[in-house]
C-alpha positions in Angstrom: 0.3 30.9 6.8 2.8 30.4 9.7 5.6 28.8 7.4 5.1 31.6 5.0 5.8 34.0 7.2 8.5 32.3 8.8 10.2 32.2 5.1 9.6 35.5 4.5 11.5 36.9 7.8 14.3 34.6 6.8 14.7 35.8 3.7 14.1 39.7 4.3 10.4 39.1 2.2 8.2 42.5 3.0 5.1 41.0 3.1 3.8 38.0 3.9 -0.6 37.1 3.7 -2.7 34.7 3.8 -5.2 37.5 1.7 -4.3 37.0 -2.4 -6.3 40.7 -2.5 -3.5 42.2 -0.9 -0.9 40.4 -3.8 -3.5 40.9 -6.8 -4.2 44.2 -5.9 -0.7 45.5 -5.7 0.2 47.7 -8.1 4.1 47.3 -7.2 3.5 43.8 -8.2 3.5 43.1 -11.7 3.9 39.5 -12.0 1.9 36.9 -10.0 2.9 33.2 -8.8 0.3 31.1 -8.3 1.0 27.9 -6.6 -2.1 26.9 -4.7 -4.6 23.6 -4.6 -5.6 22.4 -8.3 -9.3 23.9 -8.1 -8.2 27.3 -7.3 -6.1 27.9 -10.1 -8.0 29.1 -12.8 -10.1 31.6 -10.7 -6.7 33.1 -9.7 -5.3 33.1 -12.8 -9.1 34.7 -14.2 -8.3 37.7 -11.2 -4.4 38.1 -11.4 -5.2 39.5 -15.9 -8.3 40.7 -15.2 -6.2 43.2 -12.5 -3.6 43.6 -15.1 -0.9 41.2 -13.4 1.9 38.7 -15.7 0.5 35.1 -14.1 3.0 32.0 -13.7 0.5 29.2 -12.7 1.2 25.5 -11.0 0.0 23.4 -13.2 -3.2 22.4 -14.3 -4.2 25.6 -16.1 -7.1 24.5 -15.2 -10.0 21.6 -14.2 -13.1 21.9 -15.7 -14.1 22.9 -19.4 -15.8 25.8 -17.7 -13.1 27.8 -15.7 -10.8 26.8 -19.3 -13.0 28.8 -20.9 -13.2 31.6 -18.5 -9.3 32.0 -18.8 -9.8 31.9 -22.6 -12.2 35.0 -22.2 -10.0 36.5 -19.7 -7.0 36.6 -22.1 -8.5 37.7 -24.5 -9.1 40.6 -23.1 -5.7 40.5 -21.6 -3.6 43.7 -22.2 -0.3 41.8 -23.6 0.4 39.7 -20.2 2.2 36.9 -20.3 0.1 33.5 -18.8 2.8 30.7 -18.2 2.0 27.1 -16.5 4.7 25.1 -14.6 5.3 22.8 -17.8 9.1 22.5 -16.6 10.1 19.5 -18.7 10.4 21.0 -21.8 12.7 23.2 -20.5 14.9 20.3 -19.7 18.0 20.2 -21.1 17.4 17.1 -22.4 13.9 17.9 -23.8 15.7 20.8 -25.6 18.9 18.4 -27.0 15.7 16.6 -28.4 13.6 19.2 -29.7 17.1 20.3 -31.5 17.7 16.9 -33.0 14.2 16.7 -34.2 13.8 20.5 -35.5 10.8 22.9 -34.9 8.1 20.9 -37.6 9.9 17.1 -37.5 6.4 15.7 -39.5 5.0 12.8 -38.1 7.3 10.4 -35.3 6.0 8.8 -32.6 6.7 9.1 -28.5 6.2 6.5 -26.0 6.2 8.4 -22.4 5.6 6.5 -19.2 5.6 7.9 -15.5 6.2 5.5 -12.8 4.4 7.8 -10.8 4.1 5.4 -7.7 1.4 4.7 -5.3 -0.3 7.7 -2.9 -3.5 6.3 -1.1 -7.3 6.6 -1.9 -8.1 8.9 0.4 -5.2 12.0 -0.5 -6.6 15.0 -2.1 -4.8 14.8 -5.8 -7.2 11.5 -6.3 -10.2 14.0 -6.0 -12.2 14.6 -9.1 -12.9 18.2 -8.3 -8.6 18.4 -8.0 -8.6 17.4 -11.1 -7.4 13.9 -10.6 -3.7 12.6 -10.9 -4.3 12.8 -15.0 -5.8 16.3 -15.0 -3.4 17.3 -12.5 -0.2 15.5 -13.0 -0.5 13.6 -16.7 -0.8 17.5 -17.9 3.1 17.1 -17.6 3.3 14.5 -20.3 0.8 15.8 -22.8 3.2 19.0 -23.1 6.3 17.0 -23.6 4.0 15.5 -26.6 3.0 18.7 -28.1 6.5 20.5 -27.3 8.5 17.7 -29.5 6.1 16.7 -31.5 5.9 20.2 -32.9 1.9 19.6 -32.7 -1.2 20.3 -31.3 -3.4 17.0 -30.0 -6.0 16.5 -32.0 -7.6 13.0 -30.8 -6.9 11.1 -27.1 -8.3 7.6 -26.9 -7.8 5.9 -23.5 -8.0 2.5 -21.7 -7.3 2.0 -17.6 -5.9 -0.9 -16.4 -8.6 -3.5 -14.3 -11.8 -4.0 -15.2 -14.4 -1.0 -14.2 -11.8 1.4 -12.7 -12.6 4.0 -11.0 -13.2 7.8 -13.3 -9.8 9.1 -11.1 -7.9 5.7 -11.7 -3.9 6.2 -11.6 -3.3 3.5 -13.9 -4.1 3.9 -18.1 -2.5 4.2 -21.1 -3.3 7.1 -23.9 -3.1 7.1 -27.3 -3.1 10.8 -28.7 -3.3 11.6 -32.5 -1.5 14.9 -32.8 -2.6 17.0 -35.8 0.8 16.4 -37.9 0.3 12.8 -38.0 2.1 11.6 -34.8 1.4 9.1 -32.8 1.8 9.6 -28.9 1.6 6.6 -25.9 1.4 8.1 -22.6 1.1 5.6 -19.7 0.8 6.5 -16.9 0.7 4.1 -13.8 0.7 3.9 -10.0 1.6 0.0 -10.1 5.1 0.2 -10.6 8.3 -0.2 -8.3 10.4 2.4 -6.8 13.6 1.5 -7.8 12.5 2.1 -11.5 12.8 5.7 -13.4 10.2 8.0 -12.7 9.9 9.1 -16.0 11.3 7.6 -19.4 10.8 8.7 -23.2 11.3 6.9 -26.2 11.4 8.5 -29.7 11.3 7.2 -33.1 11.8 8.8 -36.3 13.3 8.7 -39.5 15.2 5.2 -38.9 16.8 7.0 -35.1 16.1 6.7 -31.6 16.2 8.7 -28.4 15.5 7.5 -25.7 15.5 9.5 -22.1 15.7 8.2 -18.5 14.8 10.1 -15.9 16.2 13.5 -17.0 19.5 12.3 -16.7 20.9 10.2 -19.8 19.5 10.6 -23.4 20.8 8.1 -25.7 21.0 8.4 -29.3 20.7 5.5 -32.0 21.0 6.4 -35.4 22.0 10.1 -34.9 25.1 11.3 -36.5 27.0 13.2 -34.4 25.3 12.4 -31.4 25.3 9.3 -28.6 24.9 10.6 -25.4 23.8 13.7 -23.1 24.4 12.9 -19.2 23.5 15.3 -16.3 22.6 15.5 -13.0 18.7 14.8 -12.9 17.3 18.5 -14.6 13.6 19.0 -15.3 14.1 22.0 -16.4 12.8 24.0 -12.6 15.4 26.7 -13.2 15.3 27.5 -16.6 11.8 27.5 -17.4 11.6 31.0 -14.5 15.3 32.1 -15.8 13.6 32.2 -19.3 10.3 33.6 -18.4 12.1 36.2 -16.2 14.4 37.3 -19.5 11.2 37.1 -21.8 9.8 39.7 -19.3 12.7 42.4 -18.5 12.6 42.3 -22.5 9.0 42.4 -23.0 9.3 39.8 -25.1 6.0 37.0 -26.1 5.2 34.1 -23.4 7.8 31.5 -23.7 4.9 28.8 -24.1 2.6 30.0 -26.9 -1.1 30.5 -25.2 -2.8 27.9 -28.0 -0.4 24.8 -26.6 -1.5 26.0 -23.3 -5.2 26.0 -23.9 -5.0 22.6 -25.9 -2.9 20.8 -23.2 -5.4 21.3 -20.8 -8.2 19.9 -23.5 -6.6 17.2 -24.1 -6.3 16.1 -20.3 -10.4 16.7 -20.2 -10.6 14.3 -23.3 -8.5 11.7 -21.6 -11.0 11.7 -18.7 -13.9 11.7 -21.2 -12.5 8.7 -23.1 -11.7 7.0 -20.1 -15.7 7.6 -19.0 -17.1 6.5 -22.7 -14.5 4.2 -23.6 -14.2 5.9 -26.9 -11.8 8.3 -28.4 -12.4 11.9 -28.0 -11.7 14.5 -30.9 -11.2 17.9 -29.1 -12.9 21.1 -29.4 -11.9 23.8 -31.1 -11.1 26.9 -28.9 
C-alpha cells in the first residue's frame, strides 16, 4: 500500500488502492495488469475477464489444474478480450533472431535450455507448493521458449530430480519434453550452480546447424549461411512484449501469444510436477 501510493504521487497516477475490485470494476480501465503472488493470479484473471477487461498477468497463469480450467471456462465466455502472460523471453531480440532462422514450422529440432536459477532459502514463499514452487512459477519461462522456438505444443513430459528422495518442490531437476512435431526439449533447472556462471543458456541443434544463446546477451551461429553472431546488452524482451501488446490492443488485433500455447505451457508445468512425483512419463491432457 505505502510504496504504491508513493509511486502514484511521484508519477502523477490518479488512483492508488489496495482494493482490486476498484480496478476491475472501473469502466475507464480496459486493461488489468496482475503482478501479485502466484496463487492469486488465476482468481484475478477470471474476475478481470468476467468484467470485460483485457488481461496481462505475470507468470504463472495458474498453479493448479482446477485454476487453469476456471481460466479456460472464463476465456471461452469472454468477448474478444486479450489474455497475455509475462513470457517476455520469447520477445527478446535473441529469441526472435533464433525464431527467424528456424522458421515458424521448423520440424523436429533439439533444444537444451538451462537456467542457473541460484539458491533461495527453503523458507522463502517461492518454494511453497501452494504458490506453485519454482518449477511452475519460474521454469514455465523455459517451457514457453520451447513452444515458441519449436513451433509446437508439448505432448509429454519426463522428469528427473537431483538426489535421492528429493522433495516435490525441488529446484534441481531436468525435464525431457516431447513435442507434437517430434522435437525434443531438455530443460535443466538448477539452483546449485555458481553465481559467476550464466543464468540462462540455450543450445539448438537443427539440420546440421547449431545456435548457442548465452544469457540473452550473445547468440552464436554455427553452420548458418549469413549468420554468425548477435551481441546486445542483456535484453530478455520485457519492453518489447509490452510495446507489442499495447500496439496489438490499439489496433484491435489478436493476442500476441496464442491462447492454446498459454494453456499448454501451464499444463506442461503441472505434468513436470506430476512426473517428479510419480517418476513416470506424463502425457498432457487435452484442454
